[in-house]
N, C-alpha and C positions, 0 to 999 in steps of 0.2 A: 439443574437448569438455572440460568441467571434470572434474577428478579429485578423489576423496575422499582425505583424509589417512588413511594406513594405520598401524595398530599391529600388532605381531606376534601370535603365538598366545596361547592362554589364559594361560600363566604370565607372559609379559611384560606383557600387558594388565592383569592383576590386580595385578601389582607396581607398575605405573605408577599405577594407581588408588589403591592403598593409600598410596603416597608423595605423592599429590596432584601428581605431575609428569607431564609428557608425554615419552615416550621414542620415538625413531625405531627402527623395526624394524631389527634387525641385518642381515638378509638381504633385500634388496629383492625384491618379487614381480615376476614377468614382467608387462610393461605390459598385455598382453592380459587378465591376470587381475584387473586393477584396475577397479572400478566407477566410474561417473561420480557426481558429487555428486547429480545428479538421480535416479539409480537408488537411492541410499541414502535420499534423502528420500521417494521413492515407497514404500519399505519402511516408513519411519516412519509415513507417512500410512495405510497399509493395516494396520499392526499386525504385519506379517511380521517386522519388526525391533523389538526392545524398546528404545525410544528415550527419551532425556532431553535437555533443552536446558540445558547446564551453564554456570556462571559468567556469567549475563547481566549486561550493563553498559548502563545507560540513558544515552543521550546528552542533551545540552541540547536543549530544544524549540526549534523554529523555525517560521516561517510558510511554509506551502507555496505553490506557484505558484497564482495566481488562475485560475479557470476559469468559463466561462459556465454558469449554472444555471437560466436562464429562457428563454422564447421571445424572439425579436427583435421590437421594437416599431418600426414604420415610421410616420413622420409625413409624409404627403403634403400637409399643409395649409400655409398661409402664416403660421401662428402656432404658438408652442410648444404642445405637447400633453402632457397628463399622464394616466396610466392606472395603476390598481393591478394588479400582476401577481403571480401565485403563483410560487414557486420551490421547488425541492427539490434536495438535494445529498447523495449518499452517497459517503463516502470509505472505501476499504478499505485493506488492508495487503498488502505484498509482501515477499518475501525474496530475497536476492541469488542463491540457488542454485535456486530453484524457482518463480519467478513469484509469482502472487497467493496469499494465505493464505485458504483457503476457510472461510467462517463455518460452524461446526459440524463441521469436519473434524478429523481426528486431530492434525494439526500445531497447530491453534489451541489445543486443549486442553492440549497439552504446554507450549507457550509460556506460556499463562496460569498454569498451575500453577507453573512455574519462577519467573516474575517475581513472582507473589504470595508465594511462599515466601521469596524473597530480599529483596524490598523492601516487602512488605505493600501492594502497589500493584496495583489491578485494571486489567489491560491489556485494551483492547478492540480487536479486529481490524477492526471496522467502526463507523462513526458516521454517522448520518443526521439531517439537519435540514431542516425545511420551514417556510415562512412566506410572507408577502406583503410587497411593497414598492412604493411609488409611484415610477414611472419617468416622468421628464419629458424630452421629446425636442424639440429645436429643429427648425424646418422643414427638410425635405430631409435629415434625419439618421435614423440607426437607433440604438436604445438597447437595453440589456439589463442584467440583474443578474449581477454577478460575485461569486464567493466564494472566499476562501482559508482553509484549515483549518490549525490548529496541528498540527504533526507532530513525531514523535520517532523516533529510531533506537535499536534494541536489538541489541547485538552479543553473540555467544556461540558455543558450539560444540556441535553435535549429537553425542551419543554413541549409537551403535547396537550392541546386543549380539544375537548370534544364538546359539541353543541348539546349533546345529551350524555348523561353519565355512562361510562363504560367501565366495566369491572368495579362499579360502585362509586366512581369519581369522575369529575370533570377534567382534572389536571393530573398528569403523570410526568415524572422527571427521571431522566436516565443519564448518569455520568458516562462520558465516552472519551476515548483518545483516538484521534485520527493520525495515521502515519502515512506520509506521502512524499513525493519528490519535491525538492526545493531548487531554486535557480542556482546555477553554477556560480561559485564564489560567495554564497551566503555564509555569513559569519566566518569568512576566511577559509571555508572548506571548498575543495574543488573536485569535480568528477575525475576519475582515474581510468585510463584505458591502457592496458599493458598486455604484453605477450607472455604466455606461460607455456611451459613444456614439461614433459616427463618421459621416462623410459617406456618403451612399448611393453605391453604384457605378453605372455607366452602366446595367447590366442591372436593378438595383433601381429606378432611376428610371423604367424602362419599365413597371414594375408600377404605379406611380402614374398612368401615362398609359394604363392598360389598360382603362379603362371603369369597372368596379364599384368600383375603389379610387381613382378620381380624387377629389381634394380630401377624402381620408379618412385615418383612422388605423387601422392593422390590425397583427395579429401573425402571425408565422410561426415555425415551428421553425427553429433555426439549427444 
């Protein structure tokens, strides 16, 4: 299980904060006394720990992996078939020590405040887009709409302060990397919406020969 980085008691932690440096506790705590990073993050989310996300650094934007955002369009006819299809895509955020970042949760608000204060940049934990697109599928093939979202990583360190020592210390620090959607055009990267297609499988071809779908075009969830 992952471990949180520990700093010493109140005097050492305050000294490190005042100097703007990170010091290692002089006397290591017993391993069983150390929380996991997930436990620290749970306290941040619940408010049990007074948390801040320090020294955020925004990485260069990149195009995320494409994924299917529409139903599948099957062409059982002998000619190319076109159909207008609706699509919807919601891309959320995740962080390296705690899974997804919940919209409206305590963690989201802390990250937003930190990034805004440092960069005057409005960070969004989630982004949703919907639209329609015309899909053209050749005979005996399956088509769908695929979308890739511009993404960005933000690295930083969580600082958690407890009014009373917890796991033997007032302060705990957890390095983290948040990955989430970035505005279209960030660093010259642009969202991509494309139509993809492939040959039907043997089982899918049976759908075309199943009676109601014979010589027809139909959609199914994929």
